[in-house]
N, C-alpha and C positions, 0 to 999 in steps of 0.2 A: 607479522611484519615488523622488521627491526627499525629502531630509531636511527637516524643518521645525522651527522653534523657536516655542514657544507663549509668549504673554505670561505672566509669572510669576503675576499675579493669577488666572489660570485654573486654577492648581494648588491643591489643598487645602493648608491650613496644616499644620504639624506636628500629628500626632495628629488627623487630619481629622474624627474623630467628635465632638470637643469643640467646642461652639458657645457661647462665653461671651456674657453680656449678656442684655438683655430678649428674650424669645422663644427663648432658647437653652436648653441643658441643664446649664449650669454658670456659676459666677461666674468672673471673671478670676483670683481667688486659687485656686480649684479647678483651673482649667486650668494655672496655673503649677506647682501641686503635682504634677500628673500629668506634665507635661513634664519637671520636675526629676527626678522618680522614674525616668522612662524613660531618662534619661541614664545611670543607674547599672546598667541591665539588663546582665547579664553579669559584673558584679564577682564574683570568686570568692575563696574562702579559699585562702591559700597558706602552707603546704601544705594540701590538702583535709582537712577535719575538725578544723582547728586553731583556728577562730574568730580567725584572724590574717590579715594581709595589709597592704600598705602603706596603702591607703586605709582599710581597716577599723580599723587601729591608730590612724590619725589621727582618725577619727570618734569612736572610743572615748575617746581622750585629750581631745578637744574636749568630750566629754560629762562629763568629770571622773572617768573611770574608767581603770583600768590594764588593758590587754589581757593575756590573752584573756578575753572575756566573751561570753555569748550576745548577739548584736548586732542582733536584729530591731528592738527599740525604739530603740536608738542610731541606727540607719539611718533609721527613720521620723521620729524627732525631728529629725535632721539635715536631712531633706528639708523639713519644715515650717519650721524655723528659716531655712533658706536662702531660702525664699519669703516671709519676713516674717510667718509665721503664729504664733499662740500655741501653746505646748506646756505641759503640766503641769510644775510643779516636780518634779524627780526623773524626768523623761521617759525616761531610759535603762532604767527598770524598767517593764515592761508594766502592772503593777497600778496605777501612778499615773495612768493614763489613764482608768481605770474610773469614777471619780466624775462624769465629764463626758460619758459616752456617751449616745447616743440610740438608739431602736429601729430606725429606718429608715436605709438607706444613702443616700449621695449621692456624686457624683463627687468625688474628692479626699479623702474621709473616711478616717481610719484605722479599720481593722476590727480588733477585739479578739477573740481566740479563747481559750477556756479551759473551765474547769469551773464549773458553777453550784453553788458551795459557798462557805462562808466563806473569804475570802482575807485577805491581810495589810492590805488597804486598805478593802475594802467587805465587807459580810456576805453578799452574794449572788453573788460571782464571784471566781474565782482565775484571772487571765490568764496564759497561757503563750506567746502569740505575737501579733504585730501585723503588719499589712500596710497597703497603701493601695489604695482602690478606684479603678480606672482607667476602667471602663466599666460601665454598668448594663443596657444593652439592645443586642443581643438576649440576651446572657448577661452575668453579672457577671464581669469580669476584675479581678484584683488584681496589684499589683506588691509583692513581699515580699522582704525581706532575711533571710538565714539560712534560706532555704527551698531544698530540692532542686529540680532542674530538672523541668519538666513538672508542677509543683504538688505534688510529693511532700512530705509533711509532717514527716518525721523526718530527723534528722541533716542539716539543710540546710547548704549551704555556698556559696550564691550569691544574687545578686539576680536574680529571675526574674519575668517576666510570664506569667500563666496563668489559667485559669478558677478561680473560687472553688469548690473542691470539698470544703470542710470544713463540717461540720454543727454545730460547737461555737462558733458566733458568740455573743459576749456583748453586742455593741453596736458603735456607730459614733461616733467622735469627729469631729464636723463642724468643718472649718477656720474659724478666726476670725482676722481681721487683728489687728494690735497694739492697735488701739482697741476691740476686742471685736466689731466688725461682721463680717458674713459677706460 
């Protein structure tokens, strides 16, 4: 049996489930956010459980904080910023995203998790964790920083892609370009 080489346009693009543009399932910005987030899959704290690491420390300092800190919102904000998307002022703190959330998910949206109680920013929610929606169908997949592998929710120490298995969703922050458009 001979070896063959196929033309490159016959292969699916990176994250082949993403189809930007009219008739697709996402915008170019949403696609860029997911692709950027996927590049960080596998980043780990070093040492484990420390909220530290070379890249994590750099992201944290870029966000205006000094490590170690809980870094899920630092990471999500970094991804959005790297793609030219708007972030809330004070983005390294999960609660600052809450005034802008919507009830329905979309690809590339930041998903906020927490408790439905008065928090420091809004009176209806207290956010504890944030991730990025990578896929909506046939199941919702998220990429999250400071999450344990296989979607575990406590004592996270990595960037990981996995099914959204949490029930404490407060809402979704839909990506917007610098000019405010989606």
